C-alpha positions as CSV (number, residue, x, y, z in Angstrom):
1,M,-4.6,5.7,-10.5
2,L,-5.3,4.4,-7.0
3,I,-8.4,2.3,-6.6
4,R,-9.8,0.8,-3.5
5,Y,-9.3,-2.9,-2.9
6,K,-12.3,-5.1,-3.4
7,K,-12.6,-8.8,-2.7
8,T,-12.6,-9.5,-6.5
9,F,-9.0,-8.3,-6.5
10,E,-7.9,-10.7,-3.7
11,K,-5.6,-12.9,-5.8
12,I,-3.9,-9.9,-7.5
13,A,-3.5,-8.2,-4.1
14,M,-2.0,-11.3,-2.6
15,G,0.4,-11.7,-5.4
16,L,1.6,-8.1,-5.1
17,M,1.7,-8.3,-1.3
18,S,3.8,-11.5,-1.4
19,F,6.7,-9.3,-2.7
20,M,6.9,-7.7,0.8
21,P,9.6,-9.4,2.9
22,T,7.2,-9.8,5.9
23,E,4.5,-11.4,3.8
24,K,6.3,-14.5,2.3
25,D,4.4,-17.0,4.4
26,L,1.0,-17.9,2.9
27,K,-0.8,-18.0,6.2
28,K,0.6,-14.6,7.2
29,L,-0.3,-13.2,3.8
30,Q,-3.9,-14.5,4.1
31,L,-4.2,-13.0,7.5
32,T,-2.9,-9.7,6.4
33,I,-5.4,-9.5,3.5
34,K,-8.2,-10.5,5.9
35,E,-7.2,-7.7,8.2
36,Y,-7.4,-5.2,5.3
37,E,-10.9,-6.5,4.5
38,T,-12.2,-6.4,8.1
39,E,-10.4,-3.7,10.1
40,E,-12.0,-0.3,9.7
41,N,-8.7,1.7,10.2
42,L,-6.8,-0.3,7.5
43,Q,-7.2,0.5,3.8
44,L,-5.7,-1.3,0.9
45,F,-5.4,0.5,-2.5
46,L,-4.3,-0.9,-5.9
47,W,-2.4,1.0,-8.6
48,K,-4.0,0.6,-12.0
49,E,-2.5,1.7,-15.3
50,E,-3.5,-0.7,-18.0
51,D,-3.3,-3.5,-15.5
52,I,-3.0,-3.5,-11.7
53,I,0.7,-3.3,-11.1
54,G,1.0,-1.9,-7.5
55,L,-0.4,-2.0,-4.0
56,I,-0.3,0.3,-1.1
57,G,-1.7,-0.6,2.3
58,V,-2.2,2.1,5.0
59,H,-3.3,2.4,8.6
60,M,-5.5,5.4,9.2
61,N,-4.9,7.0,12.6
62,E,-7.7,9.5,13.2
63,D,-6.3,10.5,16.6
64,D,-3.2,12.2,15.2
65,N,-4.4,12.9,11.7
66,A,-1.8,10.6,10.2
67,I,-1.7,7.8,7.6
68,M,1.0,5.2,8.1
69,I,2.1,3.2,5.0
70,Q,2.1,-0.4,6.1
71,H,2.8,-2.1,2.8
72,I,3.9,-0.9,-0.6
73,S,4.7,-3.2,-3.5
74,V,5.1,-2.9,-7.3
75,N,5.1,-5.8,-9.8
76,P,8.8,-6.5,-10.5
77,S,8.4,-6.0,-14.2
78,H,7.3,-2.4,-13.5
79,R,9.9,-1.4,-10.9
80,Y,12.3,1.5,-11.2
81,Q,9.7,3.4,-13.3
82,G,8.4,5.7,-10.6
83,V,5.2,3.6,-9.9
84,G,5.8,3.5,-6.1
85,K,6.4,7.2,-5.9
86,R,3.3,7.9,-7.9
87,M,1.3,5.7,-5.5
88,V,2.6,7.7,-2.5
89,K,1.9,11.0,-4.3
90,A,-1.7,9.9,-5.2
91,L,-2.2,8.9,-1.5
92,K,-1.0,12.3,-0.4
93,D,-3.3,14.0,-3.0
94,M,-6.2,11.9,-1.8
95,Y,-5.7,12.9,1.8
96,P,-4.1,16.4,1.6
97,D,-4.8,17.2,5.3
98,K,-3.1,14.0,6.6
99,Q,0.5,13.4,7.4
100,I,2.0,10.5,5.6
101,T,4.3,8.3,7.7
102,A,5.9,4.9,7.3
103,N,6.6,1.8,9.4
104,S,10.0,0.3,9.7
105,N,9.5,-1.8,6.5
106,T,8.3,1.0,4.3
107,A,10.3,3.9,5.7
108,P,13.4,3.4,3.5
109,F,11.2,3.8,0.4
110,V,8.9,6.5,1.7
111,E,11.8,8.7,2.7
112,K,12.9,8.7,-1.0
113,C,9.5,10.2,-1.8
114,D,10.3,13.5,-0.1
115,L,7.1,13.5,2.0
116,C,8.5,13.5,5.5
């Protein structure tokens, strides 16, 4: 299930986010998490089953009624089990009137989810 990011999940979120190729540098990673905490149009969600095993970060664009997936990451020990696809589907279910899009980093995965 998707849950909204809270400051208490910061270390877990940073660990999951660090699997993104663009977030390897610690300073960049800290800046990205800070942006999700402070920017109104950015939302970070965590995927919780028994534990938190995934993360999906989005940019909400109210002007064109779209949500762009900025980050998506799954704990390596839970990959290839459909967790990422379930996160994208849950996001779509949460915002049924919005179009789900992707940036250049997340597009290869999101295209596999049959949403576009």
